[in-house]
matplotlib code that plots the C-alpha trace (Angstrom):
import matplotlib.pyplot as plt

x = [4.1, 3.0, -0.3, 1.2, 3.9, 1.1, -0.8, 2.3, 3.4, 0.1, -0.5, 3.0, 2.8, -0.5, 0.4, 4.0, 2.9, 0.0, 1.9, 5.0, 3.7, 0.3, 0.5, -2.1, -2.3, -4.7, -4.6, -7.6, -7.4, -5.1, -2.7, -2.7, -2.1, 0.9, 2.3, 1.8, 3.6, 6.5, 7.0, 6.7, 9.3, 11.8, 11.8, 12.0, 13.2, 12.0, 12.2, 8.9, 9.6, 11.7, 9.9, 8.7, 10.2, 8.3, 10.1, 8.0, 4.6, 2.8, -0.3, -2.3, -5.1, -8.7, -7.9, -5.7, -2.7, -0.2, 2.4, 5.2, 6.6, 9.2, 8.9, 12.4, 13.9, 10.7, 9.6, 5.9, 4.6, 0.9, 0.2, -3.6, -3.3, -0.9, -2.9, -6.2, -4.7, -3.1, -6.2, -8.3, -5.8, -5.4, -9.2, -9.5, -6.7, -8.1, -11.6, -10.4, -7.3, -7.9, -4.7, -6.4, -9.4, -8.1, -8.2, -11.6, -13.2, -12.0, -12.8, -9.3, -8.6, -5.5, -3.3, -0.6, 1.8, 4.2, 7.3, 9.7, 13.3, 14.3, 12.1, 9.3, 5.8, 3.8, 0.4, -1.5, -4.2, -6.8, -8.9, -11.8, -14.1, -16.9, -14.7, -13.5, -16.5]
y = [13.4, 12.3, 10.5, 7.5, 7.1, 7.2, 4.5, 2.4, 2.8, 1.9, -1.1, -2.5, -2.1, -3.9, -6.7, -7.0, -7.5, -9.8, -12.1, -12.5, -12.6, -14.3, -17.5, -19.5, -19.2, -20.7, -17.7, -15.9, -12.8, -10.9, -13.8, -14.1, -10.4, -10.7, -13.5, -11.4, -8.5, -10.6, -12.1, -8.8, -7.2, -9.7, -7.8, -4.3, -1.7, -2.0, 0.8, 0.9, 3.7, 6.9, 8.6, 5.9, 3.3, 0.7, 0.6, -2.0, -3.3, -4.1, -5.9, -4.0, -5.3, -5.5, -6.3, -3.3, -3.5, -0.7, 0.1, 2.5, 4.5, 7.1, 9.6, 10.2, 12.7, 14.8, 17.6, 17.3, 20.8, 20.1, 17.0, 17.4, 17.1, 14.2, 12.4, 12.8, 11.6, 8.6, 7.7, 7.5, 5.3, 3.0, 2.6, 1.7, -0.9, -2.5, -2.7, -4.2, -6.3, -10.0, -10.2, -7.9, -10.2, -11.5, -7.9, -7.2, -10.5, -10.0, -6.3, -5.3, -1.6, -0.7, 2.2, 3.8, 6.0, 8.4, 10.1, 12.4, 11.2, 13.4, 11.3, 13.9, 12.5, 13.7, 12.0, 8.7, 7.3, 5.0, 2.7, 1.2, -1.6, 0.9, 2.8, -0.1, -2.4]
z = [-9.7, -13.2, -13.3, -15.1, -12.4, -9.7, -11.5, -12.1, -8.5, -7.0, -9.3, -8.8, -5.0, -4.7, -7.0, -5.6, -2.1, -2.9, -5.4, -3.4, 0.1, 0.3, 2.4, 4.2, 7.9, 10.5, 12.8, 11.3, 9.1, 11.5, 11.5, 7.8, 7.5, 9.8, 7.7, 4.5, 6.1, 7.3, 3.9, 2.1, 4.4, 3.1, -0.2, 1.5, 1.0, -2.7, -5.2, -6.9, -9.4, -9.8, -6.9, -4.6, -2.3, -0.3, 3.1, 4.9, 5.6, 8.9, 10.0, 12.6, 14.8, 13.6, 9.9, 9.1, 6.8, 6.4, 3.7, 4.6, 1.6, 1.0, -1.8, -3.2, -5.5, -5.5, -3.2, -2.5, -2.0, -2.3, -0.2, -0.6, -4.4, -4.4, -1.7, -3.6, -6.9, -5.2, -3.3, -6.5, -8.1, -5.0, -4.7, -8.4, -8.2, -5.1, -6.7, -10.0, -9.4, -8.8, -6.7, -4.1, -3.7, -0.3, 1.1, -0.5, 0.6, 4.2, 4.6, 5.3, 5.9, 3.8, 4.9, 2.9, 4.8, 2.9, 4.2, 2.4, 1.8, 4.7, 7.0, 7.3, 7.5, 4.5, 4.6, 5.1, 2.7, 4.2, 1.9, 3.8, 2.6, 2.2, -0.3, -2.4, -2.5]

ax = plt.figure().add_subplot(projection="3d")
ax.plot(x, y, z, "-o")
ax.set_aspect("equal")
plt.show()
């Protein structure tokens, strides 16, 4: 996967979900994350670039938020390499993007799960507050 595609994919995903789905909720952080996921899922599946589709999002207990992706049109043979490259980009975007401030300020653990277009699990990237603060 080209580095520019990885950067574009990660940035678009983070901004897309934040801009189109952030709503106020009085149910605490987990309740707000649930509302964000419900709103984001109205736009899913969403093709992010030539190789990546956002299938859905979910709010998990204890301030965890998960993105479900499918990598399409590309066979990932070295999952470790792709995972490491994506994680660096994801952390950088979380740290620097104003739209991600809700997640930063509330110490949300962000998870990015990737499957192949055949439905095979490839890898999960986890970004913790300790990594992005």
